[in-house]
N, CA, C and O atoms as CSV, one atom per row, in Angstrom:
chain,resi,resn,atom,element,x,y,z
A,1,MET,N,N,-58.709,45.716,50.350
A,1,MET,CA,C,-58.843,44.771,51.436
A,1,MET,C,C,-57.441,44.466,51.965
A,1,MET,O,O,-56.523,44.145,51.211
A,2,GLU,N,N,-57.313,44.576,53.260
A,2,GLU,CA,C,-56.041,44.249,53.902
A,2,GLU,C,C,-56.085,42.818,54.404
A,2,GLU,O,O,-57.116,42.342,54.881
A,3,ILE,N,N,-54.948,42.138,54.291
A,3,ILE,CA,C,-54.801,40.783,54.819
A,3,ILE,C,C,-53.655,40.810,55.816
A,3,ILE,O,O,-52.556,41.260,55.494
A,4,ARG,N,N,-53.911,40.327,57.028
A,4,ARG,CA,C,-52.881,40.285,58.065
A,4,ARG,C,C,-52.758,38.859,58.566
A,4,ARG,O,O,-53.753,38.151,58.720
A,5,GLN,N,N,-51.511,38.443,58.819
A,5,GLN,CA,C,-51.248,37.111,59.355
A,5,GLN,C,C,-50.710,37.248,60.774
A,5,GLN,O,O,-49.829,38.064,61.049
A,6,ILE,N,N,-51.263,36.429,61.671
A,6,ILE,CA,C,-50.790,36.436,63.051
A,6,ILE,C,C,-50.652,34.995,63.537
A,6,ILE,O,O,-51.221,34.072,62.955
A,7,ALA,N,N,-49.892,34.824,64.608
A,7,ALA,CA,C,-49.755,33.534,65.274
A,7,ALA,C,C,-50.144,33.722,66.737
A,7,ALA,O,O,-49.713,34.674,67.389
A,8,LEU,N,N,-50.946,32.822,67.232
A,8,LEU,CA,C,-51.387,32.844,68.627
A,8,LEU,C,C,-51.127,31.493,69.255
A,8,LEU,O,O,-51.151,30.467,68.575
A,9,GLY,N,N,-50.882,31.494,70.541
A,9,GLY,CA,C,-50.851,30.255,71.287
A,9,GLY,C,C,-52.271,29.939,71.740
A,9,GLY,O,O,-53.120,30.830,71.753
A,10,ALA,N,N,-52.543,28.709,72.106
A,10,ALA,CA,C,-53.860,28.351,72.631
A,10,ALA,C,C,-54.132,29.187,73.873
A,10,ALA,O,O,-53.303,29.228,74.782
A,11,GLY,N,N,-55.261,29.843,73.924
A,11,GLY,CA,C,-55.626,30.697,75.053
A,11,GLY,C,C,-55.180,32.142,74.904
A,11,GLY,O,O,-55.638,33.000,75.658
A,12,GLU,N,N,-54.297,32.438,73.948
A,12,GLU,CA,C,-53.857,33.820,73.736
A,12,GLU,C,C,-54.882,34.557,72.887
A,12,GLU,O,O,-55.636,33.948,72.128
A,13,SER,N,N,-54.894,35.880,73.029
A,13,SER,CA,C,-55.872,36.663,72.286
A,13,SER,C,C,-55.211,37.800,71.522
A,13,SER,O,O,-54.091,38.212,71.824
A,14,TYR,N,N,-55.931,38.289,70.533
A,14,TYR,CA,C,-55.502,39.392,69.677
A,14,TYR,C,C,-56.678,40.344,69.569
A,14,TYR,O,O,-57.786,39.931,69.228
A,15,GLU,N,N,-56.445,41.612,69.855
A,15,GLU,CA,C,-57.512,42.605,69.779
A,15,GLU,C,C,-57.443,43.314,68.440
A,15,GLU,O,O,-56.390,43.807,68.036
A,16,LEU,N,N,-58.564,43.360,67.766
A,16,LEU,CA,C,-58.677,43.977,66.451
A,16,LEU,C,C,-59.704,45.095,66.530
A,16,LEU,O,O,-60.850,44.866,66.919
A,17,ARG,N,N,-59.293,46.305,66.162
A,17,ARG,CA,C,-60.207,47.451,66.159
A,17,ARG,C,C,-60.485,47.841,64.714
A,17,ARG,O,O,-59.567,48.119,63.943
A,18,LEU,N,N,-61.757,47.857,64.365
A,18,LEU,CA,C,-62.175,48.213,63.021
A,18,LEU,C,C,-63.088,49.430,63.081
A,18,LEU,O,O,-64.073,49.443,63.819
A,19,THR,N,N,-62.758,50.437,62.313
A,19,THR,CA,C,-63.598,51.627,62.254
A,19,THR,C,C,-64.647,51.402,61.187
A,19,THR,O,O,-64.336,51.024,60.057
A,20,GLY,N,N,-65.872,51.635,61.554
A,20,GLY,CA,C,-66.964,51.381,60.627
A,20,GLY,C,C,-67.875,52.577,60.441
A,20,GLY,O,O,-67.642,53.662,60.974
A,21,ARG,N,N,-68.900,52.345,59.681
A,21,ARG,CA,C,-69.880,53.373,59.362
A,21,ARG,C,C,-71.230,53.001,59.977
A,21,ARG,O,O,-72.274,53.071,59.328
A,22,GLY,N,N,-71.173,52.603,61.246
A,22,GLY,CA,C,-72.377,52.162,61.939
A,22,GLY,C,C,-73.472,53.201,61.988
A,22,GLY,O,O,-74.654,52.858,61.968
A,23,ALA,N,N,-73.095,54.477,62.054
A,23,ALA,CA,C,-74.102,55.528,62.095
A,23,ALA,C,C,-74.779,55.700,60.736
A,23,ALA,O,O,-75.748,56.448,60.615
A,24,ARG,N,N,-74.272,55.012,59.721
A,24,ARG,CA,C,-74.882,55.064,58.382
A,24,ARG,C,C,-75.531,53.733,58.014
A,24,ARG,O,O,-75.867,53.501,56.853
A,25,GLY,N,N,-75.704,52.870,58.996
A,25,GLY,CA,C,-76.405,51.618,58.763
A,25,GLY,C,C,-75.531,50.430,58.425
A,25,GLY,O,O,-76.055,49.354,58.138
A,26,TYR,N,N,-74.207,50.586,58.450
A,26,TYR,CA,C,-73.306,49.475,58.153
A,26,TYR,C,C,-72.948,48.737,59.434
A,26,TYR,O,O,-72.852,49.336,60.506
A,27,VAL,N,N,-72.753,47.428,59.309
A,27,VAL,CA,C,-72.308,46.603,60.430
A,27,VAL,C,C,-71.157,45.726,59.953
A,27,VAL,O,O,-71.075,45.377,58.775
A,28,TRP,N,N,-70.268,45.374,60.881
A,28,TRP,CA,C,-69.193,44.429,60.572
A,28,TRP,C,C,-69.721,43.026,60.838
A,28,TRP,O,O,-70.313,42.768,61.886
A,29,THR,N,N,-69.509,42.135,59.902
A,29,THR,CA,C,-69.825,40.721,60.091
A,29,THR,C,C,-68.521,39.947,59.915
A,29,THR,O,O,-67.553,40.481,59.374
A,30,TRP,N,N,-68.490,38.703,60.364
A,30,TRP,CA,C,-67.297,37.902,60.151
A,30,TRP,C,C,-67.681,36.467,59.841
A,30,TRP,O,O,-68.732,35.970,60.246
A,31,GLN,N,N,-66.778,35.818,59.102
A,31,GLN,CA,C,-66.942,34.417,58.749
A,31,GLN,C,C,-65.594,33.736,58.920
A,31,GLN,O,O,-64.575,34.226,58.433
A,32,VAL,N,N,-65.593,32.607,59.614
A,32,VAL,CA,C,-64.363,31.856,59.856
A,32,VAL,C,C,-64.350,30.654,58.913
A,32,VAL,O,O,-65.310,29.886,58.851
A,33,THR,N,N,-63.238,30.505,58.180
A,33,THR,CA,C,-63.053,29.344,57.316
A,33,THR,C,C,-61.751,28.655,57.698
A,33,THR,O,O,-60.992,29.162,58.524
A,34,GLY,N,N,-61.500,27.509,57.100
A,34,GLY,CA,C,-60.335,26.723,57.498
A,34,GLY,C,C,-60.712,25.896,58.710
A,34,GLY,O,O,-61.788,25.298,58.745
A,35,ASP,N,N,-59.841,25.857,59.698
A,35,ASP,CA,C,-60.130,25.152,60.952
A,35,ASP,C,C,-60.958,26.082,61.836
A,35,ASP,O,O,-60.417,26.773,62.699
A,36,ALA,N,N,-62.261,26.094,61.619
A,36,ALA,CA,C,-63.132,27.032,62.323
A,36,ALA,C,C,-63.072,26.879,63.842
A,36,ALA,O,O,-63.318,27.844,64.565
A,37,ASP,N,N,-62.750,25.679,64.336
A,37,ASP,CA,C,-62.664,25.461,65.783
A,37,ASP,C,C,-61.339,25.945,66.366
A,37,ASP,O,O,-61.167,25.940,67.585
A,38,ALA,N,N,-60.402,26.362,65.519
A,38,ALA,CA,C,-59.085,26.782,65.996
A,38,ALA,C,C,-59.115,28.134,66.696
A,38,ALA,O,O,-58.226,28.446,67.488
A,39,VAL,N,N,-60.138,28.939,66.404
A,39,VAL,CA,C,-60.223,30.285,66.982
A,39,VAL,C,C,-61.652,30.589,67.406
A,39,VAL,O,O,-62.602,29.932,66.979
A,40,SER,N,N,-61.777,31.595,68.254
A,40,SER,CA,C,-63.093,32.146,68.568
A,40,SER,C,C,-63.010,33.650,68.347
A,40,SER,O,O,-61.956,34.258,68.533
A,41,VAL,N,N,-64.132,34.242,67.948
A,41,VAL,CA,C,-64.206,35.680,67.702
A,41,VAL,C,C,-65.332,36.234,68.558
A,41,VAL,O,O,-66.437,35.691,68.577
A,42,SER,N,N,-65.041,37.335,69.277
A,42,SER,CA,C,-66.049,37.982,70.115
A,42,SER,C,C,-66.042,39.475,69.855
A,42,SER,O,O,-64.981,40.084,69.719
A,43,ASP,N,N,-67.224,40.063,69.788
A,43,ASP,CA,C,-67.359,41.512,69.678
A,43,ASP,C,C,-67.409,42.053,71.104
A,43,ASP,O,O,-68.354,41.780,71.844
A,44,VAL,N,N,-66.389,42.822,71.487
A,44,VAL,CA,C,-66.309,43.360,72.849
A,44,VAL,C,C,-66.460,44.876,72.851
A,44,VAL,O,O,-66.036,45.547,73.792
A,45,SER,N,N,-67.062,45.409,71.801
A,45,SER,CA,C,-67.222,46.855,71.666
A,45,SER,C,C,-68.162,47.405,72.724
A,45,SER,O,O,-69.130,46.763,73.131
A,46,GLU,N,N,-67.842,48.605,73.149
A,46,GLU,CA,C,-68.743,49.335,74.029
A,46,GLU,C,C,-69.499,50.324,73.158
A,46,GLU,O,O,-68.893,51.143,72.467
A,47,SER,N,N,-70.812,50.249,73.190
A,47,SER,CA,C,-71.612,51.154,72.374
A,47,SER,C,C,-71.811,52.477,73.090
A,47,SER,O,O,-72.244,52.503,74.242
A,48,PRO,N,N,-71.495,53.585,72.409
A,48,PRO,CA,C,-71.732,54.890,73.031
A,48,PRO,C,C,-73.229,55.166,73.089
A,48,PRO,O,O,-73.990,54.638,72.278
A,49,PRO,N,N,-73.653,55.987,74.038
A,49,PRO,CA,C,-75.069,56.359,74.084
A,49,PRO,C,C,-75.471,57.023,72.768
A,49,PRO,O,O,-74.695,57.801,72.214
A,50,PRO,N,N,-76.680,56.729,72.255
A,50,PRO,CA,C,-77.107,57.282,70.968
A,50,PRO,C,C,-77.002,58.810,70.879
A,50,PRO,O,O,-76.772,59.347,69.795
A,51,ALA,N,N,-77.166,59.506,71.997
A,51,ALA,CA,C,-77.090,60.965,71.976
A,51,ALA,C,C,-75.677,61.458,71.655
A,51,ALA,O,O,-75.501,62.599,71.228
A,52,GLU,N,N,-74.662,60.593,71.861
A,52,GLU,CA,C,-73.277,60.996,71.620
A,52,GLU,C,C,-72.793,60.676,70.208
A,52,GLU,O,O,-71.671,61.030,69.845
A,53,VAL,N,N,-73.623,60.014,69.413
A,53,VAL,CA,C,-73.225,59.634,68.064
A,53,VAL,C,C,-73.858,60.600,67.071
A,53,VAL,O,O,-75.080,60.693,66.960
A,54,LEU,N,N,-73.002,61.311,66.356
A,54,LEU,CA,C,-73.495,62.227,65.334
A,54,LEU,C,C,-73.896,61.440,64.092
A,54,LEU,O,O,-73.277,60.421,63.786
A,55,PRO,N,N,-74.916,61.890,63.375
A,55,PRO,CA,C,-75.314,61.200,62.145
A,55,PRO,C,C,-74.137,61.089,61.174
A,55,PRO,O,O,-73.459,62.076,60.891
A,56,GLY,N,N,-73.909,59.896,60.678
A,56,GLY,CA,C,-72.836,59.674,59.724
A,56,GLY,C,C,-71.455,59.511,60.330
A,56,GLY,O,O,-70.487,59.294,59.602
A,57,ALA,N,N,-71.343,59.612,61.654
A,57,ALA,CA,C,-70.035,59.523,62.316
A,57,ALA,C,C,-69.486,58.091,62.252
A,57,ALA,O,O,-70.251,57.129,62.319
A,58,PRO,N,N,-68.161,57.954,62.121
A,58,PRO,CA,C,-67.579,56.605,62.156
A,58,PRO,C,C,-67.660,56.036,63.571
A,58,PRO,O,O,-67.558,56.770,64.554
A,59,LEU,N,N,-67.843,54.741,63.658
A,59,LEU,CA,C,-67.915,54.065,64.949
A,59,LEU,C,C,-66.870,52.956,64.977
A,59,LEU,O,O,-66.766,52.174,64.031
A,60,GLU,N,N,-66.103,52.887,66.052
A,60,GLU,CA,C,-65.086,51.852,66.182
A,60,GLU,C,C,-65.693,50.628,66.857
A,60,GLU,O,O,-66.417,50.733,67.846
A,61,ARG,N,N,-65.375,49.462,66.292
A,61,ARG,CA,C,-65.777,48.188,66.875
A,61,ARG,C,C,-64.512,47.447,67.285
A,61,ARG,O,O,-63.486,47.538,66.611
A,62,THR,N,N,-64.586,46.721,68.379
A,62,THR,CA,C,-63.438,45.979,68.882
A,62,THR,C,C,-63.796,44.497,68.946
A,62,THR,O,O,-64.822,44.110,69.506
A,63,TYR,N,N,-62.928,43.685,68.362
A,63,TYR,CA,C,-63.114,42.242,68.333
A,63,TYR,C,C,-61.916,41.569,68.978
A,63,TYR,O,O,-60.783,42.023,68.816
A,64,VAL,N,N,-62.159,40.496,69.706
A,64,VAL,CA,C,-61.086,39.710,70.303
A,64,VAL,C,C,-61.096,38.344,69.631
A,64,VAL,O,O,-62.102,37.635,69.628
A,65,VAL,N,N,-59.938,37.996,69.059
A,65,VAL,CA,C,-59.738,36.692,68.439
A,65,VAL,C,C,-58.869,35.886,69.393
A,65,VAL,O,O,-57.792,36.334,69.786
A,66,ARG,N,N,-59.328,34.715,69.759
A,66,ARG,CA,C,-58.606,33.892,70.733
A,66,ARG,C,C,-58.244,32.548,70.088
A,66,ARG,O,O,-59.070,31.903,69.442
A,67,GLY,N,N,-56.984,32.152,70.285
A,67,GLY,CA,C,-56.532,30.845,69.812
A,67,GLY,C,C,-57.117,29.749,70.683
A,67,GLY,O,O,-57.127,29.869,71.908
A,68,ARG,N,N,-57.608,28.675,70.064
A,68,ARG,CA,C,-58.239,27.598,70.827
A,68,ARG,C,C,-57.569,26.248,70.637
A,68,ARG,O,O,-57.252,25.574,71.617
A,69,CYS,N,N,-57.351,25.843,69.399
A,69,CYS,CA,C,-56.840,24.501,69.119
A,69,CYS,C,C,-55.436,24.568,68.538
A,69,CYS,O,O,-55.262,25.015,67.404
A,70,PRO,N,N,-54.423,24.130,69.297
A,70,PRO,CA,C,-53.051,24.152,68.787
A,70,PRO,C,C,-52.917,23.391,67.470
A,70,PRO,O,O,-53.488,22.315,67.290
A,71,GLY,N,N,-52.154,23.975,66.564
A,71,GLY,CA,C,-51.935,23.363,65.261
A,71,GLY,C,C,-52.964,23.749,64.215
A,71,GLY,O,O,-52.840,23.371,63.051
A,72,GLY,N,N,-53.985,24.505,64.624
A,72,GLY,CA,C,-55.038,24.890,63.693
A,72,GLY,C,C,-54.701,26.160,62.918
A,72,GLY,O,O,-53.896,26.982,63.357
A,73,ARG,N,N,-55.330,26.298,61.769
A,73,ARG,CA,C,-55.192,27.502,60.939
A,73,ARG,C,C,-56.583,27.944,60.520
A,73,ARG,O,O,-57.383,27.144,60.035
A,74,ALA,N,N,-56.861,29.215,60.712
A,74,ALA,CA,C,-58.170,29.742,60.346
A,74,ALA,C,C,-58.005,31.064,59.604
A,74,ALA,O,O,-57.023,31.784,59.787
A,75,ARG,N,N,-58.979,31.359,58.773
A,75,ARG,CA,C,-59.027,32.623,58.038
A,75,ARG,C,C,-60.336,33.288,58.415
A,75,ARG,O,O,-61.411,32.716,58.238
A,76,ILE,N,N,-60.233,34.515,58.941
A,76,ILE,CA,C,-61.422,35.255,59.374
A,76,ILE,C,C,-61.608,36.425,58.424
A,76,ILE,O,O,-60.737,37.288,58.307
A,77,ARG,N,N,-62.740,36.449,57.753
A,77,ARG,CA,C,-63.052,37.536,56.819
A,77,ARG,C,C,-64.089,38.449,57.468
A,77,ARG,O,O,-65.232,38.053,57.696
A,78,PHE,N,N,-63.668,39.675,57.759
A,78,PHE,CA,C,-64.574,40.691,58.277
A,78,PHE,C,C,-65.076,41.500,57.079
A,78,PHE,O,O,-64.284,41.900,56.225
A,79,ALA,N,N,-66.366,41.737,57.016
A,79,ALA,CA,C,-66.950,42.513,55.923
A,79,ALA,C,C,-67.914,43.533,56.501
A,79,ALA,O,O,-68.718,43.211,57.375
A,80,GLN,N,N,-67.833,44.751,56.017
A,80,GLN,CA,C,-68.724,45.820,56.464
A,80,GLN,C,C,-69.863,45.931,55.449
A,80,GLN,O,O,-69.658,46.321,54.299
A,81,ILE,N,N,-71.068,45.577,55.904
A,81,ILE,CA,C,-72.222,45.520,55.012
A,81,ILE,C,C,-73.400,46.304,55.582
A,81,ILE,O,O,-73.403,46.696,56.749
A,82,ARG,N,N,-74.396,46.520,54.733
A,82,ARG,CA,C,-75.666,47.081,55.188
A,82,ARG,C,C,-76.698,45.959,55.098
A,82,ARG,O,O,-77.076,45.564,53.995
A,83,PRO,N,N,-77.164,45.435,56.236
A,83,PRO,CA,C,-78.078,44.287,56.226
A,83,PRO,C,C,-79.313,44.439,55.334
A,83,PRO,O,O,-79.748,43.450,54.744
A,84,PRO,N,N,-79.895,45.635,55.211
A,84,PRO,CA,C,-81.081,45.720,54.346
A,84,PRO,C,C,-80.774,45.519,52.860
A,84,PRO,O,O,-81.689,45.324,52.059
A,85,TYR,N,N,-79.494,45.567,52.490
A,85,TYR,CA,C,-79.099,45.472,51.084
A,85,TYR,C,C,-78.045,44.371,50.892
A,85,TYR,O,O,-76.893,44.679,50.585
A,86,PRO,N,N,-78.414,43.107,51.065
A,86,PRO,CA,C,-77.426,42.029,50.998
A,86,PRO,C,C,-76.786,41.856,49.619
A,86,PRO,O,O,-75.722,41.247,49.515
A,87,GLN,N,N,-77.399,42.370,48.576
A,87,GLN,CA,C,-76.843,42.235,47.233
A,87,GLN,C,C,-75.700,43.215,46.973
A,87,GLN,O,O,-74.946,43.035,46.017
A,88,GLU,N,N,-75.560,44.243,47.803
A,88,GLU,CA,C,-74.475,45.211,47.639
A,88,GLU,C,C,-73.141,44.596,48.045
A,88,GLU,O,O,-73.074,43.764,48.951
A,89,ALA,N,N,-72.084,45.020,47.360
A,89,ALA,CA,C,-70.739,44.601,47.746
A,89,ALA,C,C,-70.401,45.231,49.099
A,89,ALA,O,O,-70.902,46.311,49.414
A,90,PRO,N,N,-69.562,44.576,49.902
A,90,PRO,CA,C,-69.168,45.167,51.189
A,90,PRO,C,C,-68.499,46.525,50.985
A,90,PRO,O,O,-67.794,46.748,50.001
A,91,TYR,N,N,-68.736,47.421,51.935
A,91,TYR,CA,C,-68.097,48.736,51.897
A,91,TYR,C,C,-66.602,48.613,52.173
A,91,TYR,O,O,-65.795,49.331,51.583
A,92,ASP,N,N,-66.238,47.695,53.076
A,92,ASP,CA,C,-64.848,47.481,53.436
A,92,ASP,C,C,-64.696,46.018,53.856
A,92,ASP,O,O,-65.657,45.379,54.283
A,93,GLU,N,N,-63.473,45.500,53.727
A,93,GLU,CA,C,-63.184,44.133,54.140
A,93,GLU,C,C,-61.813,44.076,54.789
A,93,GLU,O,O,-60.932,44.880,54.484
A,94,PHE,N,N,-61.646,43.117,55.686
A,94,PHE,CA,C,-60.370,42.874,56.354
A,94,PHE,C,C,-60.271,41.377,56.591
A,94,PHE,O,O,-61.220,40.758,57.073
A,95,VAL,N,N,-59.125,40.792,56.254
A,95,VAL,CA,C,-58.927,39.357,56.445
A,95,VAL,C,C,-57.803,39.148,57.444
A,95,VAL,O,O,-56.730,39.741,57.333
A,96,LEU,N,N,-58.070,38.289,58.424
A,96,LEU,CA,C,-57.080,37.926,59.435
A,96,LEU,C,C,-56.820,36.435,59.312
A,96,LEU,O,O,-57.718,35.617,59.511
A,97,GLU,N,N,-55.568,36.088,58.979
A,97,GLU,CA,C,-55.174,34.688,58.897
A,97,GLU,C,C,-54.464,34.339,60.206
A,97,GLU,O,O,-53.483,34.979,60.582
A,98,VAL,N,N,-54.971,33.320,60.888
A,98,VAL,CA,C,-54.481,32.977,62.225
A,98,VAL,C,C,-53.935,31.558,62.235
A,98,VAL,O,O,-54.584,30.615,61.783
A,99,GLU,N,N,-52.734,31.436,62.761
A,99,GLU,CA,C,-52.150,30.121,63.017
A,99,GLU,C,C,-52.073,29.970,64.528
A,99,GLU,O,O,-51.519,30.830,65.214
A,100,VAL,N,N,-52.623,28.884,65.044
A,100,VAL,CA,C,-52.556,28.623,66.477
A,100,VAL,C,C,-51.367,27.697,66.699
A,100,VAL,O,O,-51.373,26.538,66.284
A,101,GLU,N,N,-50.349,28.234,67.362
A,101,GLU,CA,C,-49.101,27.500,67.548
A,101,GLU,C,C,-49.255,26.389,68.569
A,101,GLU,O,O,-50.048,26.472,69.507
A,102,VAL,N,N,-48.465,25.346,68.352
A,102,VAL,CA,C,-48.495,24.194,69.246
A,102,VAL,C,C,-47.805,24.525,70.557
A,102,VAL,O,O,-48.354,24.249,71.624
A,103,THR,N,N,-46.604,25.115,70.506
A,103,THR,CA,C,-45.884,25.495,71.719
A,103,THR,C,C,-45.113,26.765,71.452
A,103,THR,O,O,-44.981,27.193,70.305
A,104,GLY,N,N,-44.599,27.374,72.517
A,104,GLY,CA,C,-43.749,28.560,72.362
A,104,GLY,C,C,-44.559,29.834,72.326
A,104,GLY,O,O,-45.786,29.813,72.228
A,105,ALA,N,N,-43.853,30.937,72.407
A,105,ALA,CA,C,-44.497,32.247,72.394
A,105,ALA,C,C,-44.969,32.581,70.989
A,105,ALA,O,O,-44.254,32.352,70.014
A,106,ALA,N,N,-46.151,33.112,70.895
A,106,ALA,CA,C,-46.702,33.534,69.605
A,106,ALA,C,C,-46.219,34.928,69.264
A,106,ALA,O,O,-45.975,35.755,70.143
A,107,GLN,N,N,-46.086,35.169,67.989
A,107,GLN,CA,C,-45.646,36.497,67.541
A,107,GLN,C,C,-46.869,37.269,67.076
A,107,GLN,O,O,-47.784,36.699,66.481
A,108,GLY,N,N,-46.884,38.584,67.350
A,108,GLY,CA,C,-47.951,39.446,66.875
A,108,GLY,C,C,-49.255,39.260,67.615
A,108,GLY,O,O,-50.310,39.655,67.118
A,109,ALA,N,N,-49.203,38.666,68.793
A,109,ALA,CA,C,-50.431,38.305,69.488
A,109,ALA,C,C,-51.093,39.436,70.220
A,109,ALA,O,O,-52.259,39.312,70.594
A,110,HIS,N,N,-50.410,40.528,70.444
A,110,HIS,CA,C,-51.026,41.570,71.255
A,110,HIS,C,C,-51.063,42.903,70.534
A,110,HIS,O,O,-51.001,43.961,71.160
A,111,GLY,N,N,-51.162,42.849,69.236
A,111,GLY,CA,C,-51.241,44.076,68.456
A,111,GLY,C,C,-52.691,44.441,68.194
A,111,GLY,O,O,-53.610,43.908,68.815
A,112,GLY,N,N,-52.865,45.338,67.285
A,112,GLY,CA,C,-54.210,45.728,66.917
A,112,GLY,C,C,-54.180,46.353,65.550
A,112,GLY,O,O,-53.126,46.757,65.060
A,113,TYR,N,N,-55.324,46.430,64.944
A,113,TYR,CA,C,-55.460,47.061,63.642
A,113,TYR,C,C,-56.566,48.069,63.760
A,113,TYR,O,O,-57.642,47.776,64.281
A,114,GLU,N,N,-56.305,49.229,63.285
A,114,GLU,CA,C,-57.355,50.240,63.251
A,114,GLU,C,C,-57.608,50.531,61.786
A,114,GLU,O,O,-56.812,51.191,61.118
A,115,GLY,N,N,-58.729,50.027,61.299
A,115,GLY,CA,C,-59.025,50.153,59.872
A,115,GLY,C,C,-60.041,51.201,59.592
A,115,GLY,O,O,-60.395,51.424,58.434
């Protein structure tokens, strides 16, 4: 599991790309802890037409994390799971620790991760 720390200003966003096993029944889920109101998470992935996805092929998902409340700190845990089997351990995990800065330019705000 990788853990990444970033700082965002209120209204700034960070794009996170996660490669998954969607063609094998896995989905990425996320849970926000800490100051949950400090950030928002949106799935902005474009789904390819089913005819273009080979069985078992990896699928990339894109998420946008946006800073909302200055001074807040949140931890976002992304987990790749198979919904029909909730008792199974996640196939992959990624943790993003976000600090929403009060003022000034945020560092690391426009990067991405390809996992």
